[in-house]
C-alpha positions, 0 to 999 in steps of 0.5 A, a space after each residue: 075870230 078870223 073874220 073879226 080880225 078881217 074886219 078889224 083891218 078892213 076898218 083902217 087905221 082909225 080902228 087901233 085908237 078905238 081898240 086902245 081906248 076901250 081896253 082902257 075904258 074897260 080897265 078903269 071900269 073894272 078897277 072902279 067896280 073893285 074899288 066900289 066893293 071894297 068900299 072906296 066910293 072915290 070918282 077918281 077915274 071916272 072922268 077918263 071913261 067919260 071922255 073915252 064914251 065921248 071920244 070913241 064916236 068921234 073916232 068913228 067919224 073920222 074913220 068915216 071921213 077918211 074912208 069916204 076920202 079914200 073912196 073919192 081918190 080911188 074914183 078920181 084915180 080911175 080917170 073918166 071911166 069909174 068903176 063902182 067896185 073901186 069905192 067899196 074899200 073906202 065905203 066899207 072903211 067908213 061904215 066899219 069905223 063908224 059902227 065900231 066907235 058907236 058899239 065901243 062907246 056904248 059897250 062902256 056907256 051902261 057899265 059906267 052909268 051904273 059905277 058912277 050911280 054907285 059912286 054918287 050913291 043914288 
């Protein structure tokens, strides 16, 4: 669990909105699953999950951009004597946020499709 917290922190500030949207999306899907079980097949709330599924990879890309910006800033600050290790934190942030955005979106995508098909009666 400690490694997961370190990985999350290494992803930079964009990890927080990715986490928040994931929690919201998961909560809505659980709520919809219980509603369907009680016979309520209203599509209400599914647009929120659909929007989250679309937004999370974009947030991952935003984290990629900010991580690469951090990398270039570190390289520029070193003057002409660029140390390749100074670029690793920004590149790491970029990769972590990209992966987090994609994984978060994919984790919601499959149950969303199942619940959406139940609502539509397919």
